[in-house]
C-alpha positions as CSV (number, residue, x, y, z in Angstrom):
1,A,-11.9,-55.5,7.2
2,A,-13.5,-52.1,6.7
3,A,-14.2,-53.0,3.0
4,N,-15.8,-56.2,4.1
5,D,-18.0,-54.3,6.6
6,V,-19.1,-51.9,3.8
7,A,-19.9,-54.9,1.5
8,S,-21.9,-56.6,4.3
9,A,-23.8,-53.3,5.1
10,E,-24.6,-52.9,1.4
11,G,-26.0,-56.4,1.3
12,Y,-28.2,-55.8,4.3
13,F,-29.5,-52.5,3.0
14,N,-30.2,-54.0,-0.5
15,R,-32.1,-56.9,1.1
16,A,-34.0,-54.4,3.4
17,L,-34.9,-52.3,0.3
18,E,-36.3,-55.3,-1.5
19,L,-38.5,-56.4,1.5
20,F,-39.7,-52.8,2.2
21,Q,-40.6,-52.3,-1.5
22,A,-42.4,-55.6,-1.6
23,D,-44.5,-54.6,1.5
24,K,-45.0,-51.1,0.0
25,E,-43.3,-49.6,3.1
26,Y,-42.1,-46.7,1.0
27,A,-40.8,-44.6,3.9
28,W,-38.4,-47.3,5.1
29,A,-37.5,-48.2,1.5
30,G,-36.4,-44.6,1.3
31,V,-34.3,-44.9,4.4
32,A,-32.6,-48.0,2.9
33,M,-31.9,-46.2,-0.3
34,Y,-30.5,-43.2,1.6
35,Q,-28.1,-45.5,3.5
36,L,-27.0,-47.1,0.2
37,G,-26.3,-43.6,-1.1
38,T,-24.1,-42.8,1.8
39,L,-22.1,-45.9,1.1
40,E,-21.6,-45.0,-2.5
41,G,-20.7,-41.5,-1.5
42,A,-18.0,-42.9,0.8
43,R,-16.6,-44.7,-2.2
44,G,-16.4,-41.5,-4.2
45,R,-19.2,-42.6,-6.6
46,E,-21.0,-39.3,-6.4
47,A,-23.2,-39.9,-9.5
48,K,-24.5,-43.2,-8.2
49,A,-25.0,-41.7,-4.7
50,A,-27.0,-38.9,-6.2
51,E,-29.2,-41.4,-8.0
52,L,-29.9,-43.3,-4.8
53,Y,-30.6,-40.1,-2.8
54,S,-33.1,-39.1,-5.5
55,G,-34.7,-42.5,-5.4
56,A,-35.0,-42.2,-1.6
57,L,-36.8,-38.9,-2.0
58,Q,-39.2,-40.4,-4.5
59,H,-40.1,-43.1,-1.9
60,F,-40.5,-40.4,0.8
61,D,-42.8,-38.5,-1.4
62,R,-45.1,-41.5,-1.6
63,T,-45.2,-41.7,2.2
64,K,-47.9,-40.3,4.4
65,S,-46.6,-37.1,6.0
66,D,-47.4,-38.3,9.5
67,T,-45.2,-41.4,9.3
68,P,-43.2,-41.2,12.6
69,G,-39.5,-40.2,12.3
70,I,-39.5,-40.1,8.5
71,A,-39.2,-36.3,8.1
72,K,-35.7,-36.3,9.6
73,W,-34.6,-39.0,7.1
74,Q,-36.2,-37.1,4.2
75,A,-34.3,-34.0,5.2
76,A,-31.1,-35.9,5.5
77,A,-31.6,-37.3,2.0
78,M,-32.2,-33.8,0.7
79,V,-29.0,-32.4,2.2
80,A,-27.0,-35.4,0.9
81,L,-28.5,-34.9,-2.6
82,G,-27.8,-31.2,-2.5
83,K,-24.1,-31.8,-1.6
84,S,-23.8,-34.2,-4.5
85,L,-25.3,-31.7,-6.9
86,L,-23.3,-28.6,-5.8
87,G,-20.7,-28.9,-8.6
88,N,-23.1,-29.6,-11.4
89,D,-26.4,-28.1,-10.5
90,P,-26.1,-25.6,-7.6
91,E,-29.6,-24.2,-8.3
92,L,-31.3,-27.5,-7.7
93,A,-28.9,-28.1,-4.7
94,A,-30.0,-24.8,-3.2
95,T,-33.6,-25.8,-3.5
96,R,-33.0,-29.2,-1.8
97,F,-31.1,-27.5,1.1
98,D,-33.9,-25.0,1.5
99,K,-36.6,-27.8,1.8
100,A,-34.3,-29.7,4.2
101,A,-34.0,-26.6,6.4
102,A,-37.8,-26.3,6.5
103,L,-38.2,-29.9,7.5
104,Y,-35.6,-29.7,10.3
105,N,-37.3,-26.5,11.5
106,K,-40.6,-28.4,11.9
107,Q,-38.7,-31.2,13.8
108,G,-37.0,-28.7,16.1
109,E,-33.6,-29.9,14.9
110,T,-31.8,-26.5,15.2
111,L,-28.3,-27.6,14.5
112,L,-29.3,-29.8,11.5
113,E,-31.3,-26.8,10.2
114,A,-28.2,-24.7,10.6
115,D,-26.2,-27.2,8.6
116,A,-28.8,-27.1,5.8
117,Y,-28.7,-23.3,5.7
118,Y,-24.9,-23.4,5.7
119,Q,-25.0,-25.7,2.7
120,K,-27.6,-23.5,1.0
121,G,-25.2,-20.6,1.4
122,R,-22.5,-22.5,-0.4
123,A,-24.9,-23.4,-3.2
124,E,-26.0,-19.8,-3.7
125,W,-22.4,-18.7,-3.7
126,E,-21.7,-21.3,-6.4
127,R,-24.5,-19.7,-8.4
128,N,-22.9,-16.3,-7.8
129,R,-26.0,-15.2,-6.0
130,L,-23.9,-13.5,-3.3
131,D,-26.8,-11.7,-1.5
132,R,-28.7,-14.9,-1.2
133,A,-25.6,-16.7,0.0
134,S,-25.1,-14.1,2.6
135,K,-28.7,-14.4,3.9
136,A,-28.5,-18.2,4.1
137,L,-25.1,-18.0,6.0
138,E,-26.4,-15.4,8.4
139,T,-29.4,-17.7,9.2
140,A,-27.0,-20.6,9.7
141,L,-24.9,-18.4,12.0
142,Q,-28.0,-17.5,14.1
143,K,-29.1,-21.2,14.3
144,Y,-25.6,-22.3,15.4
145,R,-25.7,-19.7,18.1
146,E,-29.1,-21.0,19.3
147,G,-27.7,-24.5,19.3
148,D,-24.5,-23.4,21.1
149,D,-22.3,-25.0,18.5
150,Q,-19.3,-22.6,18.8
151,K,-17.1,-24.5,16.4
152,W,-19.5,-24.2,13.5
153,E,-20.5,-20.7,14.5
154,A,-16.9,-19.7,14.0
155,A,-16.8,-21.7,10.7
156,T,-19.8,-19.8,9.5
157,Q,-18.1,-16.5,10.4
158,T,-15.2,-17.6,8.4
159,A,-17.4,-18.4,5.4
160,L,-19.1,-15.0,5.7
161,G,-15.6,-13.4,5.8
162,Q,-14.7,-15.1,2.6
163,L,-18.0,-14.0,1.0
164,R,-17.4,-10.4,2.1
165,I,-13.9,-10.5,0.4
166,A,-15.6,-11.7,-2.8
167,Q,-18.1,-8.7,-2.4
168,G,-15.2,-6.2,-1.8
169,Q,-16.5,-5.5,1.8
170,F,-13.0,-5.8,3.4
171,D,-13.9,-4.1,6.7
172,D,-16.7,-6.5,7.4
173,A,-14.5,-9.4,6.2
174,R,-11.8,-8.5,8.7
175,S,-14.4,-8.3,11.5
176,R,-15.8,-11.8,10.6
177,F,-12.4,-13.4,10.5
178,N,-11.4,-11.7,13.7
179,R,-14.4,-13.1,15.5
180,A,-13.8,-16.6,14.2
181,V,-10.1,-16.5,15.3
182,R,-11.0,-15.3,18.8
183,Q,-13.6,-18.0,19.1
184,Y,-11.3,-20.8,17.9
185,E,-8.7,-19.7,20.4
186,R,-11.1,-20.7,23.1
187,L,-11.7,-24.2,21.6
188,E,-9.6,-27.3,21.4
189,N,-8.6,-29.4,18.3
190,V,-9.7,-26.8,15.8
191,E,-6.3,-25.9,14.3
192,P,-7.4,-26.5,10.6
193,F,-10.4,-24.2,11.1
194,E,-8.3,-21.6,12.9
195,L,-5.7,-21.7,10.1
196,L,-8.4,-20.9,7.5
197,A,-9.7,-18.0,9.6
198,R,-6.3,-16.6,10.2
199,Y,-5.4,-16.8,6.5
200,G,-8.7,-14.9,5.7
201,L,-7.9,-12.3,8.3
202,A,-4.4,-11.8,6.9
203,E,-5.9,-11.4,3.4
204,A,-8.5,-8.9,4.6
205,Q,-5.8,-6.8,6.3
206,R,-3.7,-6.9,3.2
207,E,-6.7,-5.8,1.1
208,L,-7.2,-2.9,3.6
209,L,-3.5,-2.0,3.2
210,H,-2.8,-2.7,6.8
211,F,0.4,-4.6,5.9
212,D,1.9,-4.8,9.4
213,K,-1.2,-6.5,10.7
214,A,-1.4,-8.7,7.7
215,I,2.2,-9.8,8.2
216,D,1.4,-10.7,11.9
217,E,-1.6,-12.9,10.8
218,Y,0.3,-14.6,8.0
219,T,3.0,-15.4,10.4
220,A,0.6,-16.8,13.0
221,A,-1.2,-18.9,10.3
222,F,2.2,-20.2,9.1
223,T,3.0,-21.4,12.7
224,L,-0.3,-23.4,12.6
225,A,0.5,-24.8,9.2
226,E,3.9,-26.0,10.5
227,R,2.1,-27.6,13.5
228,L,-0.3,-29.3,11.1
229,E,2.6,-30.3,8.8
230,S,0.7,-28.9,5.7
231,P,3.1,-28.1,2.9
232,E,0.3,-26.8,0.7
233,W,-0.7,-24.2,3.4
234,K,3.0,-23.3,4.0
235,V,3.4,-22.4,0.3
236,V,0.2,-20.3,0.3
237,L,1.1,-18.4,3.4
238,T,4.7,-17.8,2.4
239,V,3.5,-16.3,-0.8
240,G,1.0,-14.1,1.1
241,L,3.7,-13.0,3.6
242,G,6.1,-12.2,0.7
243,R,3.4,-10.0,-1.0
244,A,2.6,-8.2,2.3
245,L,6.2,-7.5,3.1
246,T,6.7,-6.2,-0.4
247,Y,3.7,-3.9,-0.4
248,S,4.7,-2.6,3.1
249,G,7.9,-1.3,1.5
250,D,10.3,-4.0,2.7
251,Q,11.1,-5.3,-0.7
252,D,14.3,-7.1,0.3
253,A,12.4,-9.2,2.9
254,G,9.5,-9.7,0.5
255,K,11.9,-11.0,-2.1
256,L,13.4,-13.5,0.3
257,K,10.0,-14.8,1.2
258,L,8.9,-15.1,-2.4
259,D,12.1,-16.9,-3.3
260,E,11.5,-19.2,-0.4
261,A,7.9,-19.9,-1.7
262,L,9.3,-20.8,-5.1
263,Q,11.7,-23.3,-3.4
264,L,8.8,-24.8,-1.5
265,L,6.9,-25.2,-4.7
266,G,9.8,-27.1,-6.2
267,E,11.1,-27.0,-9.7
268,E,8.3,-28.7,-11.6
269,G,4.7,-27.9,-12.2
270,N,2.5,-24.8,-12.6
271,S,0.3,-23.2,-10.0
272,K,-1.4,-19.9,-9.3
273,Q,0.9,-19.5,-6.3
274,R,4.0,-19.8,-8.5
275,A,2.5,-17.3,-11.0
276,L,1.8,-14.8,-8.2
277,C,5.3,-15.2,-6.8
278,N,6.8,-14.3,-10.2
279,L,4.5,-11.4,-10.7
280,V,5.4,-9.8,-7.4
281,L,9.1,-10.5,-7.9
282,G,8.8,-8.9,-11.3
283,D,7.4,-5.8,-9.6
284,I,10.2,-5.7,-7.1
285,Y,12.9,-5.8,-9.8
286,L,11.0,-3.2,-11.7
287,A,11.1,-0.9,-8.7
288,Q,14.9,-1.5,-8.6
289,N,15.2,-0.7,-12.3
290,D,16.5,-4.3,-12.9
291,G,14.8,-4.9,-16.2
292,T,16.6,-8.2,-16.9
293,S,15.5,-9.9,-13.7
294,A,12.0,-8.4,-14.0
295,R,11.6,-9.7,-17.5
296,A,12.6,-13.2,-16.4
297,N,10.0,-13.3,-13.7
298,F,7.2,-11.8,-15.8
299,E,7.9,-14.3,-18.6
300,S,7.7,-17.2,-16.1
301,A,4.4,-15.8,-14.8
302,Q,3.2,-15.5,-18.4
303,S,4.2,-19.1,-19.2
304,I,2.4,-20.5,-16.1
305,A,-0.7,-18.4,-16.7
306,A,-0.9,-19.7,-20.3
307,A,-0.8,-23.3,-19.0
308,L,-3.4,-22.5,-16.4
309,E,-5.5,-20.6,-18.8
310,D,-5.7,-17.7,-16.4
311,P,-6.3,-14.5,-18.4
312,T,-5.9,-12.1,-15.6
313,V,-2.4,-13.3,-14.6
314,L,-1.4,-13.6,-18.3
315,L,-2.4,-9.9,-18.9
316,L,-0.7,-8.7,-15.7
317,A,2.5,-10.4,-16.9
318,D,2.1,-8.7,-20.3
319,V,1.7,-5.3,-18.5
320,G,4.8,-6.1,-16.5
321,L,6.7,-6.9,-19.7
322,G,5.6,-3.6,-21.1
323,E,6.9,-1.8,-18.1
324,V,10.2,-3.6,-18.5
325,L,10.5,-2.1,-22.0
326,M,9.9,1.3,-20.3
327,V,12.8,0.7,-18.0
328,D,14.9,0.0,-21.1
329,K,13.7,3.3,-22.6
330,E,11.9,1.3,-25.4
331,F,8.8,3.5,-25.2
332,D,7.4,2.8,-28.6
333,Q,7.5,-0.9,-28.2
334,A,6.1,-0.6,-24.7
335,K,3.2,1.5,-26.0
336,V,2.3,-1.1,-28.6
337,K,2.4,-3.9,-26.0
338,L,0.3,-2.0,-23.5
339,E,-2.3,-0.9,-26.0
340,A,-2.6,-4.6,-27.1
341,V,-3.4,-5.4,-23.5
342,L,-6.2,-2.9,-23.3
343,E,-7.6,-4.3,-26.5
344,R,-7.7,-7.9,-25.1
345,V,-8.6,-7.3,-21.5
346,D,-12.2,-7.9,-20.3
347,K,-14.0,-4.6,-19.4
348,D,-14.6,-6.0,-15.8
349,D,-10.9,-6.7,-15.2
350,L,-10.3,-3.3,-13.6
351,S,-6.9,-3.9,-12.1
352,V,-5.3,-4.9,-15.4
353,R,-7.0,-2.0,-17.3
354,A,-5.9,0.5,-14.6
355,R,-2.3,-0.6,-14.5
356,A,-2.0,-0.6,-18.3
357,S,-3.5,2.9,-18.4
358,L,-1.1,4.2,-15.8
359,A,1.9,2.8,-17.7
360,L,0.6,4.4,-20.9
361,A,0.2,7.7,-19.1
362,R,3.9,7.6,-18.1
363,I,4.9,6.8,-21.7
364,A,2.9,9.7,-23.0
365,Q,4.5,11.9,-20.4
366,E,8.0,10.8,-21.5
367,Q,7.0,11.6,-25.1
368,N,5.8,15.0,-24.1
369,D,2.2,14.2,-25.0
370,S,0.6,15.9,-22.0
371,R,-3.0,15.6,-23.4
372,A,-2.7,11.8,-23.8
373,A,-0.9,11.4,-20.4
374,H,-3.8,13.2,-18.6
375,S,-6.3,11.1,-20.5
376,Y,-4.6,7.9,-19.4
377,Y,-4.2,9.1,-15.8
378,D,-7.9,9.9,-15.7
379,D,-8.7,6.4,-17.0
380,A,-6.5,4.8,-14.3
381,I,-8.0,7.0,-11.6
382,K,-11.6,6.0,-12.6
383,L,-10.7,2.3,-12.9
384,Y,-8.9,2.2,-9.5
385,K,-12.3,2.2,-7.7
386,T,-12.3,-1.0,-5.6
387,P,-11.4,-0.8,-1.9
388,D,-8.2,-2.7,-2.4
389,S,-7.0,-0.3,-5.2
390,R,-7.4,2.9,-3.2
391,L,-3.6,3.3,-2.7
392,A,-3.0,2.8,-6.4
393,R,-5.7,5.4,-7.1
394,G,-4.0,7.9,-4.7
395,R,-0.7,7.4,-6.4
396,A,-2.2,7.9,-9.9
397,L,-3.8,11.2,-8.6
398,V,-0.4,12.4,-7.4
399,A,1.3,11.5,-10.7
400,N,-1.4,13.4,-12.6
401,A,-1.0,16.3,-10.2
402,Q,2.7,16.4,-10.8
403,L,2.1,16.7,-14.5
404,Y,-0.3,19.5,-13.9
405,A,2.3,21.2,-11.7
406,K,4.9,20.9,-14.5
407,E,2.4,22.7,-16.8
408,Q,1.8,25.4,-14.1
409,D,-1.8,24.4,-13.8
410,E,-1.9,24.8,-10.0
411,R,-5.7,24.5,-9.6
412,H,-6.0,21.1,-11.2
413,A,-2.8,19.9,-9.4
414,R,-4.2,21.1,-6.1
415,N,-7.5,19.3,-6.6
416,D,-5.8,16.0,-7.4
417,L,-3.4,16.3,-4.5
418,T,-6.3,17.0,-2.1
419,D,-8.1,13.9,-3.3
420,A,-5.0,11.8,-3.0
421,I,-4.3,13.0,0.6
422,E,-7.9,12.1,1.5
423,I,-7.3,8.5,0.3
424,F,-3.8,8.2,1.9
425,V,-5.3,9.3,5.3
426,E,-8.1,6.8,4.9
427,V,-5.8,3.9,4.2
428,N,-3.1,5.1,6.7
429,A,-0.5,5.3,3.9
430,Q,1.7,7.7,5.9
431,R,4.7,8.0,3.5
432,E,2.4,8.7,0.5
433,Q,0.5,11.2,2.6
434,A,3.6,13.0,3.7
435,E,4.9,13.2,0.1
436,A,1.6,14.5,-1.2
437,R,1.3,17.1,1.6
438,A,4.8,18.3,0.7
439,L,3.7,18.7,-2.9
440,L,0.5,20.4,-1.9
441,G,2.6,22.8,0.3
442,S,4.7,23.7,-2.7
443,N,1.5,24.1,-4.8
444,L,-0.1,26.5,-2.3
445,A,3.1,28.5,-1.9
446,N,3.3,29.0,-5.6
447,S,-0.3,30.1,-5.5
448,K,0.6,32.7,-2.9
449,K,-1.5,30.9,-0.2
450,A,1.2,31.1,2.5
451,Q,-0.8,30.0,5.6
452,P,-2.3,26.8,4.1
453,A,1.1,26.0,2.6
454,I,2.7,26.3,6.0
455,T,0.1,23.9,7.4
456,E,0.7,21.3,4.7
457,Y,4.5,21.5,4.9
458,A,4.3,21.2,8.7
459,K,2.1,18.1,8.5
460,A,4.4,16.6,6.0
461,S,7.4,17.3,8.2
462,D,5.8,15.7,11.2
463,L,4.8,12.6,9.2
464,F,8.3,12.2,7.7
465,A,9.8,12.5,11.2
466,T,7.4,9.8,12.4
467,L,8.5,7.6,9.5
468,Q,12.1,8.2,10.5
469,M,12.8,10.1,7.2
470,P,14.8,13.0,8.7
471,T,16.1,14.4,5.4
472,E,12.6,14.8,4.0
473,A,11.3,16.1,7.4
474,G,14.0,18.7,7.4
475,R,13.3,19.9,3.8
476,A,9.6,20.3,4.6
477,R,10.4,22.2,7.8
478,L,12.9,24.4,5.9
479,A,10.1,25.3,3.5
480,V,7.9,26.3,6.5
481,A,10.7,28.5,7.7
482,K,11.0,30.3,4.4
483,L,7.3,31.0,4.3
484,F,7.4,32.4,7.8
485,L,10.3,34.6,6.8
486,A,8.6,35.9,3.7
487,D,5.7,36.8,6.0
488,G,8.0,38.7,8.3
489,D,7.5,36.3,11.2
490,V,11.1,36.0,12.5
491,E,10.3,34.2,15.7
492,D,8.5,31.3,14.0
493,T,11.1,31.3,11.3
494,I,13.9,30.7,13.8
495,T,11.8,28.0,15.6
496,S,11.2,26.2,12.3
497,L,14.9,26.5,11.3
498,L,15.9,24.9,14.6
499,L,13.5,22.0,13.9
500,A,14.9,21.7,10.4
501,V,18.5,21.6,11.6
502,E,17.5,19.0,14.2
503,Q,16.1,16.7,11.4
504,F,19.1,17.3,9.1
505,D,21.5,16.4,11.9
506,A,19.6,13.2,12.4
507,A,20.1,12.2,8.8
508,A,23.1,10.2,7.7
509,G,25.8,12.3,6.0
510,E,26.2,16.0,5.4
511,L,23.4,17.7,3.5
512,P,23.4,20.9,1.4
513,Q,20.0,21.7,2.8
514,N,21.5,21.7,6.4
515,S,24.1,24.2,5.3
516,E,21.3,26.4,3.9
517,A,19.2,26.1,7.1
518,L,22.2,26.8,9.3
519,L,23.2,29.8,7.3
520,L,19.8,31.3,7.4
521,L,19.4,30.5,11.1
522,G,22.8,32.1,11.9
523,Q,21.9,35.3,9.9
524,L,18.6,35.7,11.8
525,Q,20.2,35.0,15.2
526,F,22.8,37.7,14.4
527,E,20.1,40.2,13.4
528,Q,18.1,39.4,16.5
529,G,21.1,40.1,18.7
530,Q,21.6,36.4,19.6
531,K,25.4,36.8,19.1
532,V,26.6,33.7,20.9
533,D,24.1,31.4,19.2
534,A,24.8,33.1,15.9
535,R,28.5,32.5,16.1
536,T,28.1,28.8,16.9
537,T,25.5,28.3,14.1
538,L,27.5,30.2,11.4
539,E,30.7,28.3,12.3
540,R,28.8,25.1,11.7
541,A,27.3,26.5,8.5
542,Y,30.8,27.4,7.2
543,E,32.4,24.0,8.1
544,L,29.6,22.1,6.5
545,A,29.6,24.2,3.3
546,K,33.4,23.8,3.1
547,K,33.1,20.0,3.4
548,L,30.5,20.0,0.6
549,S,32.4,22.5,-1.6
550,L,29.5,24.9,-1.5
551,N,31.5,28.1,-2.2
552,R,28.6,30.5,-2.1
553,E,27.4,29.2,1.2
554,Q,30.9,29.3,2.6
555,A,31.3,32.9,1.5
556,N,28.0,34.0,3.0
557,A,28.8,32.4,6.3
558,L,32.2,34.1,6.3
559,L,30.6,37.5,5.7
560,F,28.4,37.2,8.7
561,M,31.2,35.7,10.8
562,G,33.3,38.7,9.8
563,E,30.6,41.1,11.1
564,L,30.4,39.1,14.4
565,H,34.2,39.3,14.9
566,E,34.1,43.0,14.0
567,E,31.4,43.7,16.6
568,A,33.4,41.8,19.2
569,G,36.5,43.9,18.4
570,E,38.3,40.8,16.9
571,V,39.8,42.8,14.0
572,S,42.3,40.2,12.7
573,D,39.7,37.4,12.7
574,A,37.2,39.7,11.0
575,L,39.7,40.7,8.3
576,K,40.6,37.0,7.7
577,A,36.9,36.1,7.3
578,F,36.2,39.0,4.9
579,E,39.4,38.2,2.9
580,E,38.5,34.5,2.5
581,A,34.9,35.4,1.6
582,G,36.2,37.8,-1.1
583,T,38.5,35.1,-2.6
584,L,35.5,32.8,-2.9
585,L,33.2,35.5,-4.3
586,V,35.6,36.6,-7.1
587,D,34.8,33.3,-9.0
588,L,31.1,33.4,-8.3
589,N,30.3,36.6,-10.3
590,D,28.5,38.0,-7.3
591,D,29.2,41.8,-7.2
592,D,27.0,42.5,-4.2
593,G,28.6,39.7,-2.1
594,L,32.1,40.7,-3.2
595,G,31.3,44.3,-2.5
596,R,30.3,43.4,1.1
597,A,33.5,41.4,1.5
598,R,35.6,44.4,0.2
599,F,33.6,46.8,2.4
600,G,34.3,44.6,5.4
601,M,38.0,44.5,4.6
602,G,38.0,48.3,4.1
603,R,36.6,48.8,7.6
604,M,39.2,46.6,9.1
605,Y,42.0,48.4,7.2
606,V,40.6,51.7,8.6
607,A,40.6,50.3,12.1
608,T,44.3,49.3,11.7
609,N,45.3,52.5,9.8
610,D,46.2,50.3,6.8
611,P,46.8,52.5,3.7
612,R,45.0,50.0,1.5
613,A,41.7,51.1,3.1
614,R,40.7,53.8,0.4
615,E,41.5,51.5,-2.5
616,V,39.4,48.7,-1.1
617,L,36.5,50.9,-0.1
618,E,36.4,52.5,-3.6
619,E,36.3,49.0,-5.1
620,A,33.4,48.2,-2.8
621,K,31.5,51.3,-3.9
622,R,32.0,50.4,-7.5
623,L,30.8,46.8,-7.0
624,F,27.7,48.0,-5.1
625,R,26.8,50.3,-8.0
626,Q,27.3,47.5,-10.5
627,A,25.2,45.1,-8.5
628,G,22.4,47.6,-7.9
629,S,22.9,47.0,-4.2
630,S,20.7,48.5,-1.5
631,A,21.0,52.3,-0.9
632,K,21.9,51.6,2.7
633,L,25.1,49.8,1.6
634,V,26.0,52.5,-0.9
635,T,25.5,55.2,1.7
636,A,27.6,53.4,4.3
637,V,30.6,52.9,2.0
638,R,30.4,56.6,0.9
639,R,30.4,57.7,4.6
640,A,33.4,55.5,5.3
641,L,35.3,57.1,2.4
642,K,34.3,60.6,3.5
643,N,35.6,59.9,7.0
644,L,39.0,58.9,5.5
645,R,39.3,62.5,4.2
């Protein structure tokens, strides 16, 4: 029935066209041709439709400008012709839209004028004239607001968000998409439009490295896709969610989502989404040092990219395969492959060039070619200059800094770490920031800059604690304590050690660093007269060191515990501690420590009138001399021997 109606309408319009042309009523002949064009367009015959629209405009051009009502039809024909030209001649399409907007403006047709500017924005974008596209879309946005068309106001915000992503202006893109989403939430029956805006918002958040927010938006968009029963959108959003989860650090969840996306795509066919899935899965397996699985995914991406003739994905897959060779320790083969990528890649494809350069830097470092490594790191740092590559740039700076540190070039290392931290703060990459601050703390400490080093280590510790990484938080706080101690600040040393122990206690399993922190804390508490606290702390240090088979730490804890027992008049416990410490220290080639153990034993023998006292004290004196121990210890043992006489 509908087909019959179209055929009847076509017959009427053709007859009207003949009559109007015969009567030289060119304006109305143009209207008839325009209507015939819309019928051809509905049938999908775009070329025929464009021919009729063009003919209609020729008739309108022969019409007197004051013919009532014709200007609106003329503008409609211009818009229709522009739409039909978008794919083949966007420049001419943009001209037609511009003229249509001017005609609608004269007629006071605000919303139709907005539509014309919206279409002009699309045409300019197609021509890659992004600034012109932005100006046209901004004008459309203003007109939609004037006409109170909230649906298309939001749609134009979405289009502007997409344009801003293309321009690398991710902050503004996020703002545009967010406004569109909020507006759609107040409207009814706009789910397809809202879905597009939420997807754009998720992409913008991902580009800004706000992965948690991106995950939320992908999830909300996926709910809409399920409601709309759109399998295509479900695939796109599952891929996006998998990528965001992966980049947020949750590789297991990311892998599950990407595998799910591959299942949704089915077994057959190639698509950009399938290629992206395989690329990200390859990266996940690389991070897990699973070269076999990574190679399979990169080869799949490579095959799909070749079929799609997508050079960027193809080269990224090649870089991934080069990195697989690195995992397999095939550095020469990896170097050849990655250098070939740099020879083939377009100079404007910054992401591929940067990643290949970074991989070549790592190879050069493995092959002890520091000069080449620094050169490649510098290349990667310069190439990672787009907003979405800031995190990668920061990581490259840290890698370069670590190489400088290995070469004891503290100044260059410090400069790169400072730049990296600035980036990590900007993109809110807290783990990377914490790790870089810990490295900078070490750098500053090596450069004898104690106070700045304390500041950086403390910030690192706080960040690690926030990230629920207690082991790393404890290590950084222990470094702070050592710096305070070196500066003679015992009070702050004890405070820092208590914080370090608190973090180590929160970590799973027993840690050698906790034994070190407990031992140092117990020693300081003992020296500060905090005997009760010292006893508890040293007993913990001893038990932990014993569990971890840390003989030196056990021995040191026992030496201080022996002194505590001695001060408390607990002679037998003191003797037992000194004897056990001595047994451990015999095998450690530590004459000073063994001398202290023997001196302690000698004092206990003196206290109990044990005849072995002189022999043991003489041994202690000999050991102190051999070790070059402090004059205070040597004098003390001499005095003890003199008192025996």
